[in-house]
N, C-alpha and C positions, 0 to 999 in steps of 0.2 A: 423673584427667585426662579431661575431657569431649571427645569427638570428634564430637559432633553439630554440624552447621552451625547458625549462628544462624538464627532464623526469618526468612523473607523478609517484608519489609514489602510490603503490596499497593501497586501503583502508584496515584498520585493520578488522579482522574477526568480532569483536564486532559491528562495524559500519554496516557491511553488514547484520549481523543477526538482528540488530535493524531495518534497512530498510525493511527486509523481513517480520518481525513481524508486523511492522506498516502497510505495504501494504496489508498483509493478513487480518489484523483486519479491515482495511477500506473496503476491498472487501466483507468480510463476513458480516460486519455490514450493508453494502448497500443492500446485498441480503436479510438479515433478515428484514430490514425496508420495503423493497419492498414487501416481502411476507406478512408481517403484514398488510400493507395497502391493499393489494389484499384480504386478509382474511376479513378485515372489510368491504370492498366494496362488495364482493360477498355474504358474510353471515352476514348481520347486525343483531344486537340483536333484 
């Protein structure tokens, strides 16, 4: 009885690129929202 897990197949390049773009957009969006909130807080109209 073989108990070793099946070898993992590497993810296709398109999946890796999709994850990279999604994480990059999430990080950039978070920084942009934070900067906008700081701008409104520091320099209100």
